[in-house]
C-alpha positions in Angstrom: -43.7 -5.9 83.1 -47.3 -5.5 82.9 -47.6 -1.9 83.0 -46.0 -1.5 79.7 -47.9 -4.1 78.3 -50.9 -2.7 75.7 -54.8 -3.8 76.4 -54.2 -5.7 72.9 -51.7 -7.3 73.8 -53.4 -8.5 77.7 -56.3 -9.3 75.8 -54.7 -11.4 72.9 -52.9 -13.5 75.9 -55.8 -13.7 78.1 -57.4 -15.6 74.6 -54.7 -17.5 74.2 -54.5 -19.1 77.3 -58.7 -20.1 76.8 -57.7 -21.2 73.6 -55.9 -24.0 75.1 -58.3 -25.4 76.8 -60.5 -25.6 73.8 -61.6 -28.4 72.2 -59.4 -29.0 69.3 -61.8 -28.4 66.6 -62.7 -25.1 67.5 -59.9 -22.8 65.9 -58.6 -19.1 66.9 -57.7 -16.7 64.1 -54.0 -17.1 62.9 -53.0 -14.1 60.7 -51.6 -15.3 57.1 -51.3 -14.9 53.7 -50.5 -17.7 51.0 -48.2 -16.1 48.2 -49.3 -18.7 45.6 -53.0 -19.5 44.7 -53.9 -22.6 46.0 -58.0 -23.3 45.7 -61.1 -20.8 45.6 -60.8 -20.8 49.4 -57.6 -20.0 49.9 -56.6 -17.2 47.5 -52.8 -15.2 47.7 -52.4 -12.0 48.8 -52.2 -10.0 45.6 -50.7 -6.8 46.5 -48.4 -5.6 49.9 -51.6 -4.0 51.6 -53.5 -7.4 50.9 -50.3 -9.4 52.9 -50.3 -6.1 55.5 -53.4 -6.4 56.5 -53.6 -10.5 56.4 -50.8 -11.2 58.5 -52.6 -8.3 61.0 -49.4 -5.5 60.7 -51.1 -3.0 63.1 -51.9 -5.7 65.7 -48.1 -6.8 65.0 -46.9 -3.3 66.0 -48.3 -3.1 69.9 -46.2 -6.6 70.9 -43.4 -5.8 72.3 -42.1 -9.1 70.3 -42.8 -8.5 67.4 -42.2 -4.6 67.6 -38.6 -4.7 66.0 -39.5 -6.7 63.0 -42.0 -4.4 62.0 -40.2 -1.2 63.0 -37.2 -3.0 60.3 -40.0 -4.0 57.6 -41.0 0.1 57.7 -37.2 1.2 57.4 -37.0 -1.1 54.5 -40.0 -0.3 53.0 -39.4 3.5 53.4 -35.4 3.4 52.4 -35.7 1.4 49.6 -39.8 1.4 47.7 -41.4 4.5 48.8 -41.4 5.9 45.6 -43.5 2.7 44.4 -45.8 2.3 46.7 -49.5 2.7 45.6 -51.8 5.1 47.2 -53.1 2.2 49.7 -49.6 1.0 50.7 -48.8 4.3 51.6 -52.0 5.0 54.0 -50.9 1.5 55.3 -47.3 2.7 55.7 -48.4 5.9 57.4 -51.3 4.2 59.8 -48.2 1.5 61.1 -46.3 4.3 61.9 -48.7 6.2 63.9 -49.5 2.8 66.2 -46.2 2.9 66.2 -46.0 6.1 67.7 -48.9 5.3 69.9 -47.4 2.2 71.7 -44.2 4.1 72.5 -45.6 7.1 73.6 -47.8 4.6 76.0 -44.7 2.0 77.0 -42.2 5.0 76.4 -39.8 2.8 75.3 -38.2 2.9 71.8 -38.3 6.3 71.0 -35.6 6.5 69.1 -36.4 3.7 66.7 -39.6 5.3 65.5 -37.8 9.1 65.6 -35.3 7.5 63.2 -38.1 6.2 61.2 -39.8 9.4 60.9 -36.7 11.4 60.3 -35.8 8.5 57.1 -39.7 9.3 56.1 -39.3 12.6 56.2 -36.2 13.3 53.9 -37.5 10.6 51.7 -40.7 12.5 51.5 -39.4 15.4 50.6 -36.5 14.0 48.1 -39.6 12.3 46.1 -42.2 14.8 46.2 -42.0 14.9 42.5 -41.4 11.1 41.6 -43.6 9.1 43.3 -46.8 7.1 42.5 -50.0 8.5 43.4 -51.5 11.3 44.1 -50.1 14.8 44.5 -52.1 15.9 47.1 -52.3 12.5 49.5 -48.1 13.1 49.0 -48.2 16.6 50.6 -51.0 15.2 53.2 -48.1 12.5 54.5 -45.8 15.6 54.9 -47.8 17.4 56.9 -48.5 13.7 58.7 -45.0 12.7 59.7 -44.6 16.7 60.8 -47.0 16.2 63.0 -46.0 12.7 64.6 -42.5 14.0 64.8 -44.1 17.4 67.2 -45.9 14.9 69.2 -42.6 12.5 69.7 -40.8 15.3 70.4 -43.2 16.8 72.7 -43.6 13.5 74.6 -43.3 13.5 78.7 -41.5 11.2 80.0 -42.5 9.9 83.5 -39.9 8.8 85.9 -41.0 5.6 87.8 -42.4 6.2 91.5 -40.5 4.2 94.3 -43.1 1.2 94.8 -40.1 -1.0 96.8 -39.8 -3.4 93.0 -36.0 -3.8 92.6 -34.4 -1.1 90.6 -32.1 -1.7 87.5 -28.9 -1.0 89.7 -30.4 -3.4 91.7 -29.3 -6.5 89.5 -26.9 -8.7 90.3 -23.5 -8.1 87.5 -24.2 -11.3 86.2 -27.4 -9.8 85.5 -26.3 -7.0 84.4 -24.1 -7.9 81.9 -26.5 -9.9 80.3 -28.4 -7.4 79.4 -25.9 -4.7 78.4 -24.7 -7.6 76.2 -28.7 -7.7 75.0 -28.8 -4.3 73.6 -29.1 -4.0 69.8 -27.5 -0.5 70.0 -24.2 -0.2 71.8 -25.3 3.3 71.8 -27.2 2.1 74.2 -24.6 0.7 76.1 -22.2 3.9 76.2 -25.6 5.6 77.3 -25.8 3.2 80.3 -22.5 3.9 81.4 -23.4 8.0 81.3 -24.8 7.2 84.5 -24.1 8.3 88.2 -24.0 4.6 89.7 -20.2 3.6 89.3 -20.9 0.1 89.3 -22.7 0.0 85.6 -20.4 2.8 84.6 -17.5 0.0 85.1 -19.3 -2.7 83.6 -20.3 -0.6 80.4 -16.4 -0.4 80.3 -15.5 -3.8 80.3 -13.1 -5.3 77.4 -14.7 -8.4 77.7 -18.0 -7.0 77.5 -17.0 -5.0 73.6 -15.4 -8.4 72.8 -18.2 -10.5 73.0 -20.5 -7.7 71.2 -17.4 -8.2 68.6 -17.9 -12.0 68.3 -21.2 -12.2 68.5 -22.4 -10.1 65.4 -19.5 -10.4 63.2 -17.6 -13.1 61.9 -14.0 -13.6 62.6 -12.9 -13.2 58.9 -14.7 -9.7 59.0 -13.5 -8.6 62.5 -10.0 -9.8 60.9 -10.1 -7.6 57.6 -11.6 -4.3 59.5 -8.5 -4.6 62.3 -5.9 -4.9 59.4 -7.5 -2.3 57.1 -8.0 0.1 59.8 -4.7 -0.7 62.2 -5.9 -1.0 65.5 -3.7 -3.6 66.8 -3.0 -6.9 68.3 -6.7 -8.3 69.0 -5.1 -9.9 72.1 -3.3 -6.6 73.5 -6.2 -4.6 73.1 -7.9 -2.6 75.4 -11.6 -1.6 76.1 -11.3 2.1 73.7 -10.2 -0.4 71.2 -12.8 -2.7 70.8 -15.3 -0.3 70.9 -13.7 1.5 67.4 -13.6 -1.9 66.4 -16.5 -2.6 67.0 -17.8 0.9 65.9 -16.1 0.2 62.5 -17.7 -3.2 61.8 -21.2 -2.2 62.6 -20.0 1.3 59.8 -19.4 -1.4 57.4 -20.8 -4.2 57.8 -24.3 -3.0 59.5 -25.6 -4.0 62.6 -27.0 -8.0 62.6 -30.6 -8.3 63.1 -32.5 -10.0 65.7 -35.9 -10.6 66.7 -37.6 -11.9 69.4 -40.4 -13.0 66.8 -40.7 -13.1 62.9 -42.2 -14.3 60.1 -41.9 -17.8 59.2 -43.2 -19.3 55.5 -44.1 -22.8 55.6 -42.8 -25.0 53.0 -45.3 -27.3 52.3 -48.1 -24.2 51.3 -46.3 -21.5 50.4 -47.9 -19.4 53.6 -46.6 -16.4 55.4 -47.0 -16.1 58.8 -46.3 -15.1 62.4 -44.3 -18.3 64.3 -45.8 -17.7 68.0 -49.7 -18.4 66.0 -48.8 -20.4 63.5 -51.3 -20.8 60.2 -53.6 -23.9 59.0 -51.3 -25.7 57.2 -53.3 -27.2 54.2 -50.6 -29.9 54.0 -52.0 -31.6 57.2 -50.3 -35.3 56.0 -46.9 -33.9 56.1 -44.2 -32.6 58.8 -44.1 -28.6 59.3 -41.4 -27.2 57.6 -40.3 -23.6 57.3 -38.2 -21.1 57.3 -37.6 -17.7 58.6 -38.4 -14.8 56.3 -36.7 -11.4 57.0 -38.0 -7.7 56.2 -36.5 -8.1 52.6 -37.4 -11.2 51.3 -41.3 -10.1 52.7 -41.3 -7.2 50.7 -39.3 -8.4 47.4 -42.3 -11.3 47.4 -45.0 -8.2 47.8 -43.4 -5.6 45.8 -41.7 -7.1 42.8 
């Protein structure tokens, strides 16, 4: 696990350990932004660029726990807000994509996530070449940068793990393998895992119970019943593995995947500060109980791009 963590993450972990033993009056940096102006000292983030800087998104994309959240944020930016982004916001977008690619090259995981982002951005830049905010020269520079990042990703060498005596994936017990497969965010990863030469893993990836649990976990009973009725797949109790795979595929196609994050942004109900849940924030209302609510990527962008 430590091999996959970048230096910034290790340094942050060490700092967090040191801060636990420091006196309480010594505070650490907590990335956060206020959505409303509260005083002369605490001003609100006035733009998306201010918010991305205040929340230290460059460091967040290097954190394995926050990587998926930042990538989802980039996806919404690319698909829904690209044309209306200012020049400064466009630079932040490109910088975050480059940081995400650096993280993927170093860890060699989440390659498909970054590949999809780059493909979406390439299409979006071409479609909006004559309908966008900002300088035309800067836009053309973005097109060149995206192509360079795509070439770098495509030429990324994949190094095989050395035989170091540590347990491999196929050495884990069946129950552990089931839990890992169940937590894959993309069902295609389960299918690809089942294509390995290890027959035990292939059998686990084709278990009927696994695909049924995926449908039950990510979708409501009403959604399952509606898709099953429209497509006439069959009786739920008598359906086999392939039927549940087909049902799951149709559910994802109709309703989309359920977003799950190890860590995400929260908003404080007392002082309207947006912050990373793990790091906390310097709440201005210290005499009240701490109350917060999760902030999805779409909600975050609605606040700073409205």
